[in-house]
C-alpha positions in Angstrom: -150.0 -38.2 -42.9 -149.4 -37.6 -46.6 -146.2 -38.5 -48.4 -145.5 -34.8 -49.2 -145.4 -33.8 -45.5 -142.9 -36.6 -44.7 -140.7 -35.6 -47.7 -140.8 -31.9 -46.7 -139.8 -32.8 -43.1 -137.0 -35.1 -44.3 -135.8 -32.5 -46.8 -135.7 -29.8 -44.0 -133.8 -32.2 -41.7 -131.3 -33.1 -44.4 -130.8 -29.5 -45.4 -130.1 -28.5 -41.8 -127.9 -31.5 -41.1 -125.9 -31.0 -44.3 -125.5 -27.3 -43.6 -124.2 -28.0 -40.1 -121.8 -30.7 -41.2 -120.6 -28.3 -44.0 -120.1 -25.5 -41.6 -118.1 -27.6 -39.2 -115.9 -28.8 -42.2 -115.3 -25.2 -43.3 -114.3 -24.2 -39.8 -112.0 -27.3 -39.5 -110.3 -26.5 -42.8 -110.0 -22.8 -42.1 -108.5 -23.1 -38.7 -105.0 -24.3 -39.8 -105.0 -21.7 -42.5 -105.8 -18.8 -40.1 -103.3 -20.2 -37.5 -100.6 -20.2 -40.1 -100.7 -16.4 -40.0 -99.8 -16.3 -36.3 -96.1 -16.4 -35.4 -94.8 -19.8 -34.3 -93.4 -20.4 -30.8 -89.9 -20.4 -32.2 -90.5 -17.1 -33.9 -91.9 -15.6 -30.7 -88.9 -16.9 -28.7 -86.5 -15.4 -31.3 -87.8 -11.9 -30.7 -88.7 -12.3 -27.0 -86.7 -10.6 -24.3 -84.0 -12.8 -22.6 -83.5 -12.9 -18.9 -79.9 -13.5 -17.7 -78.5 -14.3 -14.3 -75.5 -11.9 -13.9 -74.5 -13.0 -10.4 -72.0 -15.6 -11.7 -70.1 -13.2 -14.0 -66.8 -12.5 -12.5 -65.1 -9.1 -12.7 -63.2 -9.0 -16.0 -65.3 -11.8 -17.5 -67.4 -11.7 -20.7 -70.3 -14.0 -21.4 -72.4 -14.4 -24.5 -76.2 -14.8 -24.7 -78.4 -14.9 -27.8 -81.2 -12.4 -28.4 -83.1 -12.1 -31.7 -80.6 -14.5 -33.2 -77.7 -12.1 -32.4 -74.8 -12.6 -30.0 -75.1 -10.2 -27.0 -72.1 -9.7 -24.8 -72.3 -9.1 -21.1 -68.9 -7.8 -19.8 -68.2 -7.2 -16.1 -65.6 -4.5 -16.4 -62.9 -4.0 -13.8 -62.7 -0.6 -12.0 -59.4 0.0 -14.0 -61.1 -0.8 -17.3 -63.9 1.7 -16.5 -61.4 4.4 -15.5 -59.4 3.9 -18.8 -62.4 4.6 -21.0 -62.1 8.4 -20.7 -58.5 8.3 -21.8 -59.4 6.9 -25.2 -61.8 9.7 -26.3 -59.4 11.3 -28.7 -58.8 8.0 -30.5 -62.5 7.2 -31.1 -64.9 8.1 -33.9 -67.9 8.7 -31.7 -66.7 9.0 -28.1 -69.9 10.7 -26.8 -72.2 8.2 -28.5 -74.0 10.8 -30.6 -74.9 8.4 -33.4 -78.1 6.5 -32.4 -76.6 3.1 -31.6 -77.9 2.8 -28.0 -80.9 3.7 -25.9 -80.9 7.2 -24.4 -80.1 5.9 -20.9 -76.8 4.4 -22.3 -75.6 7.6 -23.9 -72.8 8.2 -21.5 -69.0 7.6 -21.3 -69.4 3.9 -20.4 -72.5 3.3 -22.7 -74.3 1.4 -19.9 -76.7 1.7 -17.1 -74.2 0.5 -14.5 -70.6 1.5 -15.3 -69.2 -2.0 -14.4 -71.5 -3.8 -16.9 -71.4 -3.5 -20.7 -74.3 -5.0 -22.6 -73.6 -4.9 -26.4 -74.6 -6.7 -29.6 -71.5 -8.5 -30.7 -71.8 -7.8 -34.4 -69.3 -5.5 -36.1 -70.8 -2.5 -37.8 -68.6 -2.9 -40.9 -69.7 -6.2 -42.4 -71.4 -8.1 -39.6 -68.5 -10.2 -38.3 -68.2 -11.0 -34.6 -65.2 -9.3 -33.0 -63.2 -11.1 -30.4 -62.7 -10.0 -26.8 -59.1 -8.9 -26.3 -58.7 -7.8 -22.6 -54.9 -8.2 -22.7 -52.8 -5.1 -22.4 -50.4 -4.1 -25.2 -50.4 -7.3 -27.2 -47.8 -7.4 -30.0 -50.5 -7.6 -32.7 -52.5 -4.6 -31.4 -49.7 -2.3 -30.2 -48.4 -0.8 -27.0 -51.4 1.6 -26.5 -54.0 -1.2 -26.5 -55.7 -1.3 -23.1 -58.3 -4.0 -23.9 -61.3 -4.1 -26.1 -62.8 -5.9 -29.0 -60.9 -6.7 -32.3 -62.6 -7.8 -35.5 -60.1 -10.1 -37.2 -62.0 -10.0 -40.5 -61.0 -6.5 -41.5 -59.2 -5.1 -38.5 -61.9 -2.9 -36.8 -61.2 -2.1 -33.1 -63.6 -1.2 -30.3 -62.9 -0.2 -26.8 -64.5 -1.8 -23.7 -67.5 0.5 -24.1 -68.0 -0.9 -27.6 -67.0 2.4 -29.2 -65.2 2.3 -32.5 -61.6 3.5 -33.0 -60.7 6.0 -35.8 -59.0 4.7 -38.9 -60.7 1.3 -39.0 -63.3 0.0 -41.5 -66.3 0.0 -39.0 -68.2 3.2 -39.3 -70.1 3.2 -36.0 -70.0 2.0 -32.4 -71.5 -1.4 -31.6 -75.2 -1.5 -30.9 -76.4 -1.4 -27.3 -79.7 -3.3 -27.1 -82.6 -2.2 -24.9 -82.2 -3.7 -21.5 -83.1 -3.2 -17.8 -82.1 -4.6 -14.5 -84.8 -6.6 -12.8 -82.6 -6.9 -9.6 -79.0 -6.8 -8.7 -78.5 -10.3 -10.2 -81.1 -10.4 -13.0 -80.8 -8.6 -16.4 -83.6 -8.4 -19.1 -82.3 -7.9 -22.6 -84.8 -6.8 -25.3 -87.1 -4.8 -23.1 -86.6 -1.6 -21.1 -90.1 -0.7 -20.2 
């Protein structure tokens, strides 16, 4: 064997080995870069639908859950509260929910799939404050005609128990109703209605 044949063989081996090691290094360095474009688990969870057990919500009780970083209210309305909704229409800005603040299946007098349950994003449509739940009847600070609802203490906006805004307050629109569906009589999925 001549020295040129050995050198050519070594050269070929070193070229192939160096190329393979370089290729592995490029893939190793590129992987974190490419993965950085994918959403993190925290980001996925922030936009993911939220499943809620509604079996423990008592009639007249409101609970809060978080969906997409927003507070979502689940209110189990009493039969009297549902009945009182129609009596408020003349006092509301958008009693028939004509402004697109809810899915089509919630465009009704109670703004919900089931009349007894309200599912609403708890962020005032004026400046983004979070209204407080005021189920009390005729409190001194809200007047004798108050039959329960949500009051935003920041600027005085008022919403009824269907999250519809009253006339003469700073908030221009009803509260948002998020997409949702019932998985069963006791399970609710917020953030997905398909």
